[in-house]
C-alpha positions, 0 to 999 in steps of 0.5 A, a space after each residue: 483489522 483496520 487497514 488505515 488508522 489515523 497515524 498512517 493517514 498522518 504520515 502519507 503524503 497527498 497523491 502527487 506530492 512525491 512526483 519529483 522524486 525518483 520512484 526508487 527513492 519514494 518512502 513506502 509508508 504501509 504494507 497491505 499483504 493477502 495473508 494466504 497467497 500472491 498479493 503485497 500494496 507497498 504504499 507511498 502516497 495517499 488521500 480521501 476522495 469521496 468515499 474512498 481513500 486512494 493510494 498509490 504504491 508498488 503492487 506486486 500480483 506476480 508481477 510489480 507494477 506502481 499504480 493506483 489502488 483504493 482502500 475500498 478494493 483492499 477490504 472488499 477481497 476475500 481470500 481463503 479460509 474468510 481471511 481479508 487483506 491485512 496490514 503489516 503491523 511489524 513494517 518499518 518505512 523504507 525506500 521503495 528500492 528495497 521493496 522492490 529488490 525483494 517483491 
């Protein structure tokens, strides 16, 4: 599965474009997840940086925090059974607060 589509790229605000918006009120555009366990990435912003695509969002890896992560990092993660990180194709945009409460 392709993690980052043209449609997602077009929807994502550039890095730092939403700085004036409170974290809880920022819009999550897409979600990546580990199909075998812990690891969920809720994407808020992103842009091309040289030969990689850099994201900013809410990351849940046992603990929730906001941070930067890259497409290359996500694509390089290998999980059990030969699987890889996936994009939630049933995901609907919502404010960060909703995912913070669930994550």
